[in-house]
C-alpha positions in Angstrom: 95.5 118.2 136.9 92.1 118.9 137.9 90.7 119.4 134.4 90.1 116.1 132.9 90.8 115.6 129.2 88.7 113.3 127.0 89.3 112.3 123.4 86.4 110.8 121.4 86.3 109.0 118.2 82.6 109.6 117.4 82.2 106.9 114.8 79.1 105.8 112.7 79.4 102.2 114.0 81.6 102.4 117.1 82.5 105.2 119.4 85.8 105.0 121.3 86.9 107.1 124.3 90.5 107.8 125.1 91.8 109.3 128.4 95.5 110.4 128.8 97.7 108.1 130.7 94.9 105.4 130.7 94.5 104.9 126.9 91.1 103.6 125.5 88.6 103.2 128.3 85.4 102.8 126.2 84.8 100.9 122.9 81.1 100.5 122.3 78.7 100.5 119.4 77.2 104.0 118.5 73.7 102.8 119.2 71.0 104.4 121.4 67.7 102.6 122.3 64.7 105.1 123.0 61.3 104.5 124.4 58.7 106.0 121.9 56.2 106.4 124.7 58.2 109.1 126.7 61.2 109.6 124.4 63.5 108.4 127.2 67.0 106.9 126.6 66.7 103.3 127.7 70.1 102.0 126.8 73.4 103.2 125.0 76.3 101.2 123.4 76.6 97.4 123.8 73.2 97.0 125.5 71.4 99.0 122.8 73.2 97.2 120.0 71.9 93.9 121.2 68.4 95.4 120.8 68.9 96.3 117.1 66.3 94.4 114.9 64.8 92.9 118.1 62.7 95.7 119.7 59.0 95.7 120.2 56.9 98.5 118.8 57.3 100.8 121.8 61.2 100.9 121.6 63.4 102.1 118.8 67.1 101.3 118.6 69.0 103.5 116.3 72.4 104.8 115.2 72.3 108.7 115.7 75.3 109.2 113.2 75.1 108.6 109.5 78.0 108.6 107.3 80.2 110.0 109.9 78.0 113.1 110.7 75.1 113.8 113.2 71.9 112.6 111.8 70.0 112.9 115.2 71.2 115.8 117.4 69.3 115.0 120.6 70.3 111.4 120.5 73.8 112.1 119.8 74.0 114.5 122.8 72.5 111.8 125.0 75.1 109.3 123.7 78.1 111.7 124.2 76.9 112.5 127.8 76.6 108.6 128.5 80.3 108.1 127.2 81.7 111.1 129.0 80.2 110.2 132.3 81.1 106.5 131.9 84.7 107.3 131.1 85.2 109.7 134.0 82.9 108.0 136.5 82.3 109.4 140.0 81.8 112.9 141.0 83.0 115.6 138.5 84.3 118.7 140.3 85.2 120.3 137.0 83.9 119.8 133.6 86.2 118.0 131.0 87.9 119.3 127.9 86.7 117.1 125.0 88.1 116.6 121.6 85.9 114.9 119.0 87.2 113.6 115.6 85.1 114.4 112.5 85.2 113.4 108.8 87.6 115.7 106.7 84.7 116.6 104.3 82.4 117.9 107.1 80.6 121.1 106.5 80.7 124.1 108.8 77.2 123.3 109.8 77.9 119.7 110.6 81.0 120.9 112.6 78.9 123.5 114.6 76.4 120.5 115.5 79.3 118.5 116.9 80.6 121.3 119.0 77.0 122.2 120.3 76.4 118.5 121.1 79.6 118.1 123.0 79.2 121.3 125.0 75.5 120.3 125.8 76.6 116.8 126.9 78.8 118.4 129.7 82.1 119.5 128.1 83.7 122.9 129.3 85.6 123.2 126.1 85.1 121.3 122.8 87.8 120.8 120.1 87.3 119.3 116.7 90.0 117.4 114.8 89.9 115.9 111.3 89.8 112.1 111.3 92.8 111.5 108.9 94.9 113.8 111.2 93.8 112.0 114.3 94.4 108.6 112.7 97.9 109.6 111.6 98.8 110.8 115.1 97.4 107.6 116.5 99.4 105.6 114.0 102.6 107.2 115.2 103.1 109.0 111.9 105.3 112.3 112.3 102.8 114.6 110.7 104.7 117.8 111.7 107.7 116.9 109.4 108.2 118.3 106.0 107.5 115.1 104.1 104.4 113.5 102.6 102.4 110.8 104.6 99.3 109.1 103.1 96.7 107.8 105.5 93.5 105.9 104.4 91.1 105.7 107.3 88.2 103.3 106.7 85.5 103.4 109.5 81.8 102.3 109.5 80.3 105.2 107.7 83.2 106.9 105.7 86.5 106.4 104.1 88.8 109.2 104.7 91.9 109.5 102.4 94.5 112.3 103.0 98.0 113.3 102.2 99.5 115.0 105.3 102.5 117.2 105.4 103.7 119.9 108.0 100.7 119.0 110.2 98.1 119.9 107.6 96.1 118.2 104.9 97.5 118.7 101.4 95.2 116.6 99.3 92.2 114.7 100.7 88.8 113.2 99.8 86.1 111.7 102.0 83.7 109.2 100.5 80.6 107.7 102.2 81.7 104.1 101.9 82.7 102.1 104.9 81.9 98.9 106.9 78.1 99.7 107.0 78.1 99.7 103.2 79.9 96.5 102.9 77.4 94.9 105.4 74.6 96.1 103.4 76.1 94.7 100.1 76.6 91.3 101.9 72.9 91.3 103.0 71.8 92.2 99.2 74.0 89.5 97.7 72.8 86.7 100.1 69.2 87.7 99.4 69.7 87.7 95.7 71.9 84.6 95.4 70.3 82.4 98.2 66.9 83.8 98.7 67.7 84.4 102.3 67.1 87.5 104.4 69.8 88.1 107.1 70.1 90.9 109.6 73.0 93.5 109.6 74.6 91.9 112.7 74.8 88.6 110.8 76.2 90.4 107.8 79.0 92.1 110.0 79.8 88.7 111.5 80.2 87.2 108.1 82.4 90.1 106.9 84.6 89.8 110.1 84.9 86.1 110.1 85.4 85.1 106.3 85.4 88.5 104.4 88.4 89.1 102.0 89.2 91.9 99.6 90.8 89.3 97.2 89.6 85.8 96.2 91.4 83.0 98.1 92.8 80.0 96.3 90.4 77.0 96.5 92.4 75.3 99.2 92.4 78.2 101.4 88.7 79.3 100.9 86.8 80.1 104.2 83.2 79.2 104.8 80.7 79.7 107.7 77.0 78.9 108.4 74.5 81.7 108.2 71.0 81.7 109.4 68.1 83.9 108.3 64.6 83.9 106.9 63.7 82.2 103.6 62.4 84.8 101.1 60.0 82.2 99.5 58.7 80.1 102.5 59.2 82.7 105.2 60.6 80.1 107.4 64.0 80.1 109.2 66.8 78.5 107.2 70.6 77.9 107.4 73.0 78.1 104.6 76.8 77.9 104.0 78.5 81.0 102.8 82.0 81.2 101.5 84.6 83.9 101.5 84.3 84.1 97.6 80.7 85.1 98.2 81.6 88.0 100.4 84.5 89.1 97.9 82.0 89.1 95.1 79.3 91.0 97.1 81.7 93.9 98.1 83.4 94.5 94.8 81.6 97.9 94.1 82.5 99.3 97.5 86.2 98.3 97.0 86.3 99.8 93.6 85.0 103.1 95.0 87.7 103.1 97.7 90.4 102.3 95.1 89.2 105.1 92.8 89.1 107.7 95.7 92.7 106.7 96.7 93.8 107.2 92.9 92.1 110.6 92.8 94.0 111.8 95.9 97.3 110.5 94.5 96.6 112.4 91.3 96.1 115.7 93.2 99.3 115.2 95.4 102.3 117.5 94.4 105.2 115.4 92.9 107.6 115.9 95.8 105.1 114.4 98.2 104.1 111.7 95.7 107.8 110.5 95.8 107.7 110.5 99.6 104.6 108.3 99.6 106.1 105.8 97.1 109.0 105.6 99.5 107.0 105.3 102.7 103.9 103.6 101.5 100.1 104.2 102.4 99.0 103.5 106.0 95.5 102.0 106.6 93.5 102.6 109.8 90.0 102.2 110.9 87.9 99.2 111.7 87.5 98.1 108.0 91.3 98.2 107.6 91.1 94.8 109.2 89.4 93.2 106.2 91.6 90.3 105.0 93.8 91.1 102.0 92.7 94.7 101.8 96.2 95.9 102.0 97.3 93.7 99.1 94.4 94.7 96.9 95.2 98.4 97.3 98.9 97.9 96.8 98.1 95.9 93.7 95.6 98.6 92.3 98.0 101.7 93.1 101.4 100.2 92.8 102.3 101.8 96.1 103.2 99.7 99.4 100.3 99.5 101.7 100.6 98.8 105.5 98.0 98.3 108.2 98.5 100.4 111.3 99.1 98.8 114.6 95.6 98.4 116.2 93.9 100.1 113.2 90.6 100.3 115.1 92.1 102.5 117.9 94.2 105.0 115.8 91.6 107.8 115.6 90.7 107.5 119.3 94.5 107.4 120.3 95.2 110.3 118.1 92.4 112.5 119.6 93.8 111.8 123.1 97.4 112.6 122.0 96.4 115.8 120.3 94.3 116.9 123.3 97.2 116.3 125.6 99.6 118.2 123.5 97.4 121.1 122.3 100.3 123.6 121.6 102.2 121.1 119.4 99.1 120.2 117.3 97.3 123.6 117.2 97.7 124.0 113.5 96.1 120.6 113.0 93.0 121.3 115.2 90.0 122.4 113.2 87.9 124.3 115.9 87.6 125.2 119.6 85.0 126.6 121.8 
């Protein structure tokens, strides 16, 4: 096999790269640092993320994707080139075939931008697959069967909800609520309640360490120290934040996710709805790791909810598997060039 195949989960927050027979080879933040003076790319991924909120005037560190779609074409192209070259390494005799996952609600213009950026980054052929389909494949859901499966993929920028049967999406919705919105809500809440300004990386750390979708009992409540800038004095200050603070901060976002799931269930044909009650809803994506999220969604919908194995890796695994079995999944692939 001289032609290399690369599956990419191009996420708003993190990008993952999957190679057949090697699995996930890259899992890095979707951040690029650029010099304002000569527009040169200085760093990509982990190195660039460490610069977020810490750069001098001459350097800008930014995320080229917003809500799951390309917001900055040139920077996305540079990031894709970096990930493809890093994954394959060494001298490439042949350009690789690349499959990229995109939100289910993507427009044809946004889809075109992803294909063009992938080809410009060095791919000989570019394929596009919808995130819920890729997540379902990565979560080992038999999407080709004549029965309904519901997947909820909550990433950094979007929440993708879909009912899949016979390899296609029967009912779906895509809302622009994900891990980044949760982080922003935590920042706002701490600013309002404690008069403390914290950065997005601190908010993400709070969410991962003590965040919960449901309130804990008093004896189980978690807490952690958070450092930031006092809004009144302007001086650095440290406070204690509890898991209840985080739960309260993210209520609106959780409500939006619940309403979106209910709207898809209402659009689902009765036969498939019966299958979903039987099999349950599968959660994937990085935000699926939020404590007690499965319990909250199950409580709200009355349907069992399960978190996939390695939820963060499902979409990347799915793109790799689909690319390796193009004939089998050809009905599920959105576009190719």
